[in-house]
C-alpha positions, 0 to 999 in steps of 0.5 A: 528802952523807950529810946532804943525802940524809937530808934528801931522804929525810925530805922525800919521806917527809913529802910535802913534794915532793908539791905540786911533783910534782903541779904538774908533772903538772897538765894543762889541762882537756879534755872527755871527749866532743863539746862542744855549742854551743847557739845561741838563734837559727837560721841567718841571724843573727850568732850562727850566723855566728860559730859557723861562723867558730869551729867548726873551730878550737874543735874543734881546741883542745878535742880533740873535735868541736864540735857546733852546735845551734840552739834558737831561740825566745823571744828566746834563752830556750829555749837559755839554759834548756837550758844552765842545766839542763845538767851543769857538765862543760864539754860544753855551752856557749852564747853569749848576748847582753843579752836572756837575761842582763840583760833577760828576767829583768826582764820575767817569771818565768823558769825559771833564775836568771841569777846562777847561770849561769857567765860565761866571757868576753865575745867580741864587740861589735856595733851595730844598723843602723836600716834600711828598704826601698830604695824608701822615699823618705820615711824617709832620716834619723833625724829623718824617722823621729821626725817620721813616727812622731808622725803615722802608724803607724811599725813596727819589726821585732824578734826579740821583747820581751826582747832588746836588738834590741827595746830599741833602738826603746824607747830611741829612743822614750824619748830622741827621743821617737818613737812607734815600734811594735814587731812581734816575730818569731822570729829575725833572719832573719824580722824582716829579711824583714818589713822587706825586704818592707814588712810593717814600716816599719823594722828594727834589724838585726844584722850580717846586715844589712850584706850586705843593705845592700851588696846594695841590698836594705835602706837604712841610715838610721843605726847604734846605736853610739857611733861610725860603723861603719867599713864604712859611714862615710857612715851617721850614728849615731842619737846625731848626732840624739839625743845620748847614744843608744847600744845596743851588742849583744854576745855572751859565753860562758856555761856551766851553773851550778857549772861548775868554775874549771878548765873556765872557765879553759880556755875563756877560754884558747881564746877568747883564743887564737882571737880573736888569730889574724889570720884569725879576727879578719878574718872576725869583722870582716867579720861586723860584729863587734869582738873583745872578749875579757876575763875572767870577772870583767869579763863579770860586771861588764858583765852587772850594769851593763846589768841596771841600765840596762835596768831603768831603761828598762823602768820608764820605758817601762812595757814588758811582755810581752804 
């Protein structure tokens, strides 16, 4: 017994117990004040709708209020630039799509390096619906759209060049080939309003389109996803007419450059937990989104692979920012 006590005393004196003791007192990162979620688009689109589903539960998990702050404009660039210049203390985050992470950097000089931003995890994936006015009797199928664009001016609304919403039309032009002409707007709401009002012939609407279709305010022609949307099983995919066509939009969580791993790990833990809760999963699915939470490494790989894909299309279609 005396020998054992002596060894223990020596061990304590030399610090051999320190790792075990410090591990026992380690606690997950917690913000020391309110967290601000910066959104690249205003109310009326999928970004904002998702924030309303998650805001209360995120506040509970963080132990601090979550403030939702839309900073719309430039296809999400303004919001991303804000986060790119924020302190890496975990109190400023955003969720971003392909545009600001994989497309805009290929089109023009921007003030931030997307490779220095900190990917946290993917959250959701979703498709676009190709829509037109309900009283448009000439355009009922993807084939109708392709053929019409070859003989007259057929426009489609987008939230601006540099977004995946914009690229849906360019990809169809490349693969069909069609000759759709893009008209950009500042946000999903104004873009859809232009299509509903006949200012543009077509729109590639995000999840906000679903309710408008169900209400009879827009007519669905096709979906951009690989498989048909479960909510609209009678609406075909574009790929059924143009084999290989697929555009899947997504949203993933991004933190400022140099955000510590402990903060990234805590956010990933929170999002994994929230997207496993049945109530949240059901609400997210009602938005037309599919939960798809992964790791930071998987999100990083997705960003890299889509950058390659869009780079090829931009070169082939000679897409430029006016």
